[in-house]
GUVO-696070 format. One record per residue: residue number from 1; residue in one letter; x, y, z of N, C-alpha, C, O in turn. Coordinates in steps of 0.1 Angstrom, whole numbers. Example, Ala and Ser with C-alpha at 12.3 -4.5 7.8 and 13.67 -1.06 7.14 Angstrom:
! residues 2
[1 "A" [132 -57 78] [123 -45 78] [132 -33 78] [142 -33 85]],
[2 "S" [128 -22 71] [137 -11 71] [129 0 79] [134 11 80]],
END
This chain:
! residues 244
[1 "M" [255 264 571] [245 259 580] [241 271 590] [249 277 595]],
[2 "L" [228 272 591] [222 283 600] [217 277 611] [211 266 610]],
[3 "K" [220 283 623] [213 278 636] [207 290 643] [214 300 646]],
[4 "A" [194 288 646] [187 300 652] [183 295 667] [175 285 668]],
[5 "E" [188 302 677] [186 299 691] [178 307 699] [183 318 703]],
[6 "N" [164 303 701] [157 312 712] [155 325 708] [154 333 717]],
[7 "L" [152 328 696] [148 342 690] [137 347 696] [126 341 694]],
[8 "S" [137 358 702] [126 366 707] [126 381 701] [137 387 700]],
[9 "L" [116 385 698] [114 401 694] [102 407 698] [91 403 695]],
[10 "Y" [104 418 706] [93 426 711] [93 441 706] [103 447 704]],
[11 "V" [81 445 704] [79 459 699] [69 465 709] [60 459 714]],
[12 "D" [72 479 710] [61 486 717] [49 490 709] [50 497 699]],
[13 "D" [38 486 715] [26 488 706] [17 497 714] [9 492 723]],
[14 "E" [17 510 712] [9 521 720] [11 519 734] [1 518 741]],
[15 "G" [23 517 739] [26 517 754] [25 502 759] [29 500 770]],
[16 "E" [22 492 752] [22 479 756] [31 470 747] [32 471 735]],
[17 "E" [38 461 754] [48 452 749] [42 441 740] [34 433 745]],
[18 "K" [44 441 729] [38 432 719] [50 421 713] [60 425 708]],
[19 "C" [47 408 715] [57 398 713] [54 396 696] [43 394 692]],
[20 "L" [65 396 688] [63 393 674] [70 379 672] [65 370 665]],
[21 "L" [82 376 679] [87 362 677] [91 357 691] [97 364 699]],
[22 "N" [86 346 694] [86 340 708] [94 328 709] [88 317 708]],
[23 "D" [107 329 712] [116 318 716] [116 307 705] [113 295 707]],
[24 "I" [120 314 693] [120 305 680] [135 298 678] [144 305 676]],
[25 "S" [136 285 678] [148 278 675] [146 268 663] [135 262 662]],
[26 "F" [157 267 655] [156 258 644] [169 258 637] [178 266 640]],
[27 "Q" [171 248 627] [184 248 621] [181 244 606] [172 236 604]],
[28 "V" [189 250 597] [188 247 583] [203 243 578] [212 251 576]],
[29 "D" [204 229 577] [217 224 573] [222 228 558] [214 232 549]],
[30 "D" [235 225 557] [240 229 544] [232 222 532] [230 210 532]],
[31 "G" [228 230 523] [222 224 511] [207 221 513] [201 217 504]],
[32 "E" [202 223 525] [189 220 528] [179 231 524] [183 243 524]],
[33 "M" [166 227 521] [155 236 519] [146 236 530] [141 226 532]],
[34 "L" [144 247 536] [133 249 547] [122 258 541] [124 269 536]],
[35 "V" [111 253 541] [100 262 536] [92 266 549] [88 257 557]],
[36 "I" [89 279 551] [82 283 562] [68 288 557] [67 296 548]],
[37 "T" [57 283 564] [43 284 561] [34 288 573] [39 287 584]],
[38 "G" [23 291 569] [14 294 581] [5 305 578] [5 311 567]],
[39 "P" [-3 309 587] [-14 319 585] [-8 333 582] [3 335 587]],
[40 "N" [-14 342 576] [-10 356 573] [-9 363 586] [-17 360 595]],
[41 "G" [1 371 589] [4 378 600] [10 370 613] [10 375 624]],
[42 "G" [13 357 609] [18 349 619] [31 351 624] [34 347 636]],
[43 "G" [41 359 616] [54 362 620] [64 357 610] [76 358 613]],
[44 "K" [61 352 598] [70 346 588] [80 357 582] [92 355 582]],
[45 "S" [74 368 578] [83 377 571] [90 384 583] [101 388 580]],
[46 "T" [85 386 595] [93 391 606] [105 383 609] [116 388 613]],
[47 "L" [103 369 609] [115 361 612] [124 362 601] [136 361 604]],
[48 "A" [121 364 589] [131 365 577] [138 377 578] [150 377 576]],
[49 "K" [131 389 581] [139 401 583] [147 402 595] [156 410 595]],
[50 "T" [144 394 605] [153 394 618] [165 385 613] [176 389 617]],
[51 "L" [163 374 606] [176 367 602] [186 375 593] [198 374 594]],
[52 "M" [180 385 585] [187 392 576] [193 406 583] [201 413 577]],
[53 "G" [187 408 595] [194 419 603] [186 432 603] [189 443 609]],
[54 "I" [174 430 595] [166 443 593] [158 445 607] [157 457 611]],
[55 "N" [153 435 614] [148 437 628] [158 433 637] [166 424 634]],
[56 "H" [159 438 650] [169 437 659] [162 428 671] [152 432 677]],
[57 "L" [170 417 673] [165 409 683] [165 414 699] [174 422 703]],
[58 "N" [156 410 706] [157 413 721] [164 401 728] [171 403 738]],
[59 "S" [163 391 723] [171 380 729] [173 368 718] [165 366 709]],
[60 "G" [183 360 722] [185 349 711] [199 350 704] [206 360 705]],
[61 "K" [201 340 695] [214 339 688] [213 334 676] [206 324 674]],
[62 "I" [220 341 666] [220 335 651] [235 331 648] [244 339 649]],
[63 "I" [236 318 644] [250 313 640] [248 310 625] [238 304 622]],
[64 "L" [257 314 617] [259 311 603] [273 305 601] [283 312 603]],
[65 "D" [273 291 596] [285 284 592] [296 286 605] [307 290 603]],
[66 "G" [291 283 616] [298 284 628] [301 298 636] [306 299 647]],
[67 "E" [297 308 626] [301 322 631] [289 328 638] [279 328 632]],
[68 "D" [290 334 651] [278 341 656] [278 355 650] [286 364 651]],
[69 "I" [265 356 642] [263 369 635] [253 377 641] [248 386 634]],
[70 "T" [249 374 653] [238 381 660] [238 395 660] [227 401 658]],
[71 "D" [250 400 662] [252 416 663] [256 421 650] [259 433 649]],
[72 "F" [257 414 640] [260 419 625] [249 427 620] [237 425 623]],
[73 "D" [253 437 613] [241 446 606] [239 439 592] [244 429 589]],
[74 "I" [230 445 584] [226 439 572] [238 439 564] [238 429 556]],
[75 "N" [248 447 563] [258 447 553] [267 435 557] [271 428 548]],
[76 "H" [270 433 570] [279 423 574] [273 409 573] [280 400 571]],
[77 "R" [259 408 575] [252 396 573] [253 391 558] [255 379 554]],
[78 "A" [251 402 549] [252 399 534] [268 395 531] [271 385 523]],
[79 "N" [276 401 536] [291 397 534] [293 384 539] [300 376 533]],
[80 "A" [286 379 551] [289 367 557] [283 355 548] [286 343 551]],
[81 "G" [273 358 539] [269 349 530] [252 346 531] [247 335 530]],
[82 "I" [246 358 534] [230 357 534] [225 364 524] [229 375 523]],
[83 "G" [217 360 515] [210 366 504] [196 367 508] [190 358 513]],
[84 "Y" [189 380 506] [175 381 509] [167 387 496] [172 395 489]],
[85 "A" [155 381 495] [146 387 486] [133 391 493] [125 382 498]],
[86 "F" [131 405 493] [119 410 499] [106 405 493] [105 401 482]],
[87 "Q" [96 405 501] [82 402 497] [77 413 488] [70 411 478]],
[88 "Q" [81 427 492] [79 438 484] [91 445 482] [95 454 490]],
[89 "P" [97 442 471] [110 448 466] [111 463 467] [101 469 465]],
[90 "P" [123 468 470] [124 483 471] [127 487 456] [132 479 448]],
[91 "R" [123 500 453] [126 506 440] [138 516 442] [140 522 452]],
[92 "F" [146 517 431] [157 526 430] [157 534 417] [163 530 407]],
[93 "K" [150 546 418] [150 554 407] [163 559 403] [171 563 411]],
[94 "G" [168 558 390] [179 562 384] [190 550 383] [201 551 377]],
[95 "M" [185 539 389] [195 526 386] [189 518 377] [177 516 378]],
[96 "T" [196 513 369] [191 502 358] [192 489 364] [199 486 374]],
[97 "V" [185 481 358] [185 465 362] [199 461 360] [205 454 368]],
[98 "L" [205 464 349] [220 461 347] [228 464 358] [236 456 363]],
[99 "R" [227 476 363] [236 480 373] [235 475 385] [244 472 392]],
[100 "L" [220 471 390] [217 464 402] [222 450 402] [226 445 412]],
[101 "L" [222 444 391] [226 430 392] [242 428 392] [247 418 397]],
[102 "K" [248 438 387] [263 439 388] [267 443 403] [278 439 409]],
[103 "L" [259 451 409] [262 455 424] [260 443 432] [268 440 441]],
[104 "A" [248 436 429] [243 425 438] [254 415 437] [257 409 448]],
[105 "S" [261 411 426] [268 401 423] [283 405 431] [290 395 435]],
[106 "G" [287 416 433] [298 418 440] [310 417 431] [321 420 435]],
[107 "E" [308 414 417] [318 414 408] [313 420 394] [301 424 393]],
[108 "N" [322 421 385] [318 429 373] [312 419 362] [318 415 352]],
[109 "L" [300 415 364] [295 405 356] [292 411 341] [288 422 339]],
[110 "S" [294 402 331] [292 406 319] [278 409 315] [269 403 322]],
[111 "D" [275 416 305] [260 419 302] [254 406 298] [242 405 301]],
[112 "E" [260 395 292] [255 384 288] [251 376 301] [240 371 302]],
[113 "E" [260 376 311] [255 369 325] [243 375 331] [235 369 337]],
[114 "C" [243 389 330] [231 397 336] [218 392 328] [208 388 334]],
[115 "C" [219 391 315] [207 387 307] [203 373 311] [191 370 311]],
[116 "N" [213 364 313] [208 350 317] [202 348 330] [195 338 333]],
[117 "L" [205 358 340] [198 358 351] [184 363 351] [175 359 358]],
[118 "L" [182 372 342] [168 378 339] [161 366 331] [149 363 334]],
[119 "K" [166 359 324] [160 347 317] [156 337 328] [145 332 327]],
[120 "A" [163 334 337] [161 325 346] [148 326 355] [143 317 362]],
[121 "V" [145 340 355] [132 344 364] [122 348 354] [112 354 358]],
[122 "G" [123 345 341] [112 346 332] [111 361 326] [100 366 322]],
[123 "L" [122 368 325] [121 381 319] [128 381 305] [137 373 304]],
[124 "C" [124 388 296] [130 390 284] [141 400 285] [138 412 287]],
[125 "A" [153 395 285] [165 404 288] [166 416 282] [168 426 289]],
[126 "K" [164 417 269] [165 428 260] [155 440 263] [157 452 261]],
[127 "D" [144 434 269] [135 444 273] [135 452 286] [129 462 289]],
[128 "Y" [145 444 294] [145 449 308] [159 453 313] [159 461 323]],
[129 "I" [170 449 307] [183 450 312] [187 465 313] [195 467 322]],
[130 "H" [181 475 305] [184 489 306] [174 497 311] [175 509 311]],
[131 "R" [162 491 317] [151 497 323] [158 502 337] [167 496 343]],
[132 "Q" [150 512 342] [152 518 354] [143 511 365] [131 508 362]],
[133 "I" [148 508 377] [141 502 389] [132 513 395] [135 518 406]],
[134 "D" [121 516 387] [113 527 394] [98 523 391] [94 512 387]],
[135 "G" [90 533 393] [74 529 392] [70 524 379] [59 520 378]],
[136 "T" [77 525 370] [73 521 356] [72 505 356] [65 499 347]],
[137 "L" [78 498 366] [80 483 365] [67 480 375] [63 487 385]],
[138 "S" [60 468 372] [50 462 379] [54 455 392] [67 453 393]],
[139 "G" [46 452 400] [50 445 412] [56 431 409] [65 427 415]],
[140 "G" [51 425 398] [56 411 394] [69 413 387] [78 405 388]],
[141 "E" [71 424 380] [84 426 372] [94 428 384] [104 421 384]],
[142 "M" [91 438 394] [100 438 405] [105 428 414] [117 427 418]],
[143 "K" [94 419 416] [98 407 423] [108 398 415] [117 393 420]],
[144 "R" [106 396 401] [114 388 395] [128 394 395] [138 387 396]],
[145 "I" [129 408 393] [143 413 391] [149 411 406] [161 409 408]],
[146 "E" [141 412 416] [147 411 430] [153 398 431] [164 397 436]],
[147 "I" [146 387 427] [150 373 427] [163 371 420] [172 365 424]],
[148 "A" [163 377 408] [175 377 398] [187 383 406] [198 378 405]],
[149 "S" [185 393 414] [196 400 421] [201 390 432] [214 389 433]],
[150 "V" [194 383 439] [197 373 449] [206 362 440] [218 360 443]],
[151 "L" [202 358 430] [209 346 423] [221 350 417] [229 342 414]],
[152 "A" [223 366 416] [236 370 411] [249 366 418] [260 366 413]],
[153 "K" [247 362 431] [257 358 439] [256 348 445] [245 347 451]],
[154 "E" [265 338 447] [265 325 456] [265 328 470] [274 335 475]],
[155 "H" [255 323 476] [255 326 492] [255 312 500] [253 302 494]],
[156 "S" [258 314 512] [256 302 521] [241 299 523] [237 288 524]],
[157 "L" [233 310 524] [219 308 527] [212 320 519] [216 331 519]],
[158 "C" [201 316 512] [193 324 505] [179 325 510] [172 315 511]],
[159 "I" [173 336 515] [159 337 520] [151 344 509] [154 354 503]],
[160 "F" [140 337 507] [129 342 497] [118 343 504] [114 334 510]],
[161 "D" [112 356 504] [98 359 511] [86 358 501] [84 368 493]],
[162 "E" [79 348 500] [68 345 491] [73 350 477] [68 360 471]],
[163 "P" [82 342 471] [87 345 457] [76 344 446] [77 350 436]],
[164 "E" [66 336 449] [54 334 439] [45 346 438] [39 348 427]],
[165 "A" [45 354 448] [36 365 449] [37 375 436] [47 382 435]],
[166 "G" [26 376 429] [26 386 419] [30 383 405] [30 391 396]],
[167 "I" [36 369 404] [41 365 391] [32 356 382] [24 350 388]],
[168 "D" [33 355 369] [24 347 362] [28 333 363] [39 330 369]],
[169 "L" [20 324 358] [22 308 358] [35 305 351] [43 297 357]],
[170 "W" [37 311 339] [49 308 331] [62 312 339] [72 304 341]],
[171 "S" [62 323 344] [74 328 353] [74 319 366] [85 316 370]],
[172 "F" [65 316 371] [64 308 383] [70 293 380] [76 287 389]],
[173 "S" [68 288 369] [73 274 365] [89 276 363] [97 267 367]],
[174 "M" [93 287 358] [109 289 357] [114 290 371] [124 284 375]],
[175 "L" [107 298 378] [112 300 393] [113 287 400] [123 285 407]],
[176 "I" [103 277 399] [104 264 404] [115 257 399] [122 250 407]],
[177 "H" [118 258 386] [129 251 379] [143 256 386] [152 248 389]],
[178 "K" [143 269 388] [155 276 393] [157 270 408] [167 265 412]],
[179 "F" [147 271 416] [149 264 430] [153 251 429] [162 247 436]],
[180 "E" [147 243 421] [152 229 421] [167 226 416] [173 216 419]],
[181 "E" [171 236 408] [184 236 404] [193 239 416] [202 231 419]],
[182 "I" [191 249 422] [198 254 435] [198 241 445] [208 237 451]],
[183 "H" [187 236 447] [185 226 457] [193 212 453] [199 205 462]],
[184 "T" [193 211 442] [199 198 436] [215 200 437] [222 192 442]],
[185 "E" [219 210 434] [235 214 434] [239 213 450] [250 209 453]],
[186 "K" [229 217 460] [234 216 473] [244 227 477] [249 226 488]],
[187 "K" [246 237 469] [257 246 472] [253 257 482] [261 262 490]],
[188 "Q" [239 259 481] [234 269 489] [222 263 498] [215 254 494]],
[189 "S" [220 267 511] [209 265 518] [197 274 513] [199 284 507]],
[190 "L" [186 270 516] [173 279 511] [164 279 522] [160 269 528]],
[191 "I" [159 292 525] [147 294 534] [137 301 525] [139 312 521]],
[192 "V" [125 294 522] [115 301 514] [101 301 521] [95 291 526]],
[193 "I" [98 313 521] [83 316 528] [73 313 517] [75 318 506]],
[194 "S" [64 305 518] [54 302 508] [41 294 513] [41 287 522]],
[195 "H" [30 298 505] [19 290 507] [17 280 495] [8 272 495]],
[196 "Q" [25 281 485] [23 275 471] [28 260 474] [38 257 479]],
[197 "E" [18 252 470] [18 237 472] [31 232 465] [38 224 471]],
[198 "K" [36 236 452] [47 231 445] [59 235 453] [68 227 453]],
[199 "I" [60 245 459] [72 249 467] [73 242 479] [84 239 483]],
[200 "I" [62 239 485] [62 232 498] [66 217 497] [72 211 506]],
[201 "N" [61 213 484] [65 199 480] [81 197 477] [85 185 477]],
[202 "M" [88 208 475] [102 207 473] [111 206 485] [123 204 484]],
[203 "A" [103 209 497] [112 212 510] [117 201 515] [111 190 513]],
[204 "D" [129 199 522] [134 190 530] [128 189 544] [126 179 550]],
[205 "K" [125 202 550] [118 204 562] [108 215 560] [110 224 551]],
[206 "I" [97 215 567] [87 225 568] [85 230 582] [85 223 591]],
[207 "M" [83 243 583] [81 249 595] [68 258 594] [66 266 585]],
[208 "I" [60 256 604] [46 263 603] [48 273 617] [52 269 628]],
[209 "I" [46 285 612] [46 296 623] [32 303 624] [26 307 614]],
[210 "D" [27 305 635] [14 311 640] [18 319 652] [25 314 661]],
[211 "N" [12 332 652] [14 340 664] [26 340 670] [27 339 682]],
[212 "G" [37 343 661] [51 344 665] [57 332 670] [69 333 674]],
[213 "K" [51 320 671] [57 308 675] [57 297 665] [49 297 656]],
[214 "I" [66 288 668] [67 276 658] [55 266 662] [55 261 673]],
[215 "K" [46 265 653] [36 256 657] [39 241 655] [36 232 663]],
[216 "K" [45 240 644] [51 225 641] [64 228 633] [66 239 627]],
[217 "I" [73 218 633] [85 217 624] [88 203 623] [87 195 632]],
[218 "G" [93 200 610] [96 185 608] [98 183 594] [97 192 586]],
[219 "T" [101 170 590] [102 168 575] [90 169 566] [79 169 571]],
[220 "K" [93 170 553] [80 171 545] [72 159 547] [60 161 547]],
[221 "D" [77 146 549] [68 134 549] [59 137 563] [47 133 564]],
[222 "E" [66 142 574] [58 144 586] [48 155 585] [37 155 591]],
[223 "L" [51 165 579] [42 176 579] [30 178 568] [20 184 570]],
[224 "L" [34 172 554] [24 173 545] [11 167 548] [1 174 545]],
[225 "P" [10 155 556] [-4 150 559] [-11 161 568] [-23 163 567]],
[226 "Y" [-2 167 577] [-10 177 586] [-14 190 578] [-25 195 581]],
[227 "L" [-7 195 569] [-10 204 560] [-22 203 552] [-31 212 551]],
[228 "T" [-22 191 545] [-34 186 539] [-46 187 546] [-56 192 542]],
[229 "G" [-47 182 559] [-57 181 567] [-62 195 570] [-75 197 571]],
[230 "V" [-54 205 573] [-57 218 576] [-63 224 564] [-74 230 565]],
[231 "Q" [-58 223 552] [-64 229 541] [-79 224 537] [-88 231 533]],
[232 "E" [-80 210 539] [-93 204 537] [-104 211 547] [-115 213 544]],
[233 "C" [-99 214 560] [-108 220 570] [-112 234 566] [-123 238 568]],
[234 "H" [-101 240 559] [-105 255 555] [-113 254 543] [-122 263 542]],
[235 "K" [-112 245 536] [-122 243 523] [-135 241 529] [-144 249 527]],
[236 "C" [-137 231 537] [-152 229 544] [-158 240 550] [-170 241 549]],
[237 "A" [-149 248 558] [-154 260 564] [-158 270 553] [-168 277 555]],
[238 "E" [-152 271 544] [-155 282 532] [-169 277 527] [-179 284 525]],
[239 "E" [-169 265 525] [-181 259 517] [-194 261 528] [-205 265 524]],
[240 "L" [-192 258 539] [-202 260 549] [-206 276 551] [-218 280 550]],
[241 "E" [-197 284 552] [-200 297 551] [-206 303 539] [-213 313 539]],
[242 "G" [-203 297 527] [-211 300 514] [-225 296 515] [-234 303 510]],
[243 "R" [-228 286 522] [-241 280 522] [-250 288 532] [-262 288 531]],
[244 "A" [-242 294 541] [-251 301 552] [-258 314 548] [-266 319 556]],
END
């Protein structure tokens, strides 16, 4: 279980203090799936990076499975049980996909187990297992390998930042299947940042973040009508703009 209590993050913006996260509090229960959505630039990825320890809080507390991890660095948070998939995965020239998956697992996975991880995210294992994680891989390929590296180890909490970005429909359907599998097993909690309707529909809870604040948070049944209304308003506005 993850508890975030009054998280606030400020940065210096050319001599002025800018608030990126403003007093954010929420909870993700064991086996629960929270989908975070909202407008671009609203603070979703900033929050995800803060939970992982990439950004450092000005105030607030983060508790994972009853342990205060607020002062933990990235490595200690990973060891405590948090897995994280970047929106834009890093590249590691000289490292193969096989090596990355084995390192990510923390165990000596067999080649077959690594191949199965790649298949789970829609990649042909024989074509990728010995590839280097460098500029020869497309953004979509990198995203899927990144997700496979998170799936290589069982975590208390997995955070996925827009996992659907840059991947084709077939791979996306396999990704949805994998999320459904994790969610059904209830062994790991999930935080997924997404605008994708199919992912939002899988959520136990939905949180909408805008301008560094929680605009709304609630169950899927409570929030879906609101999101549908917002989407319809956006469509109408786009149609009117097109006619102007």
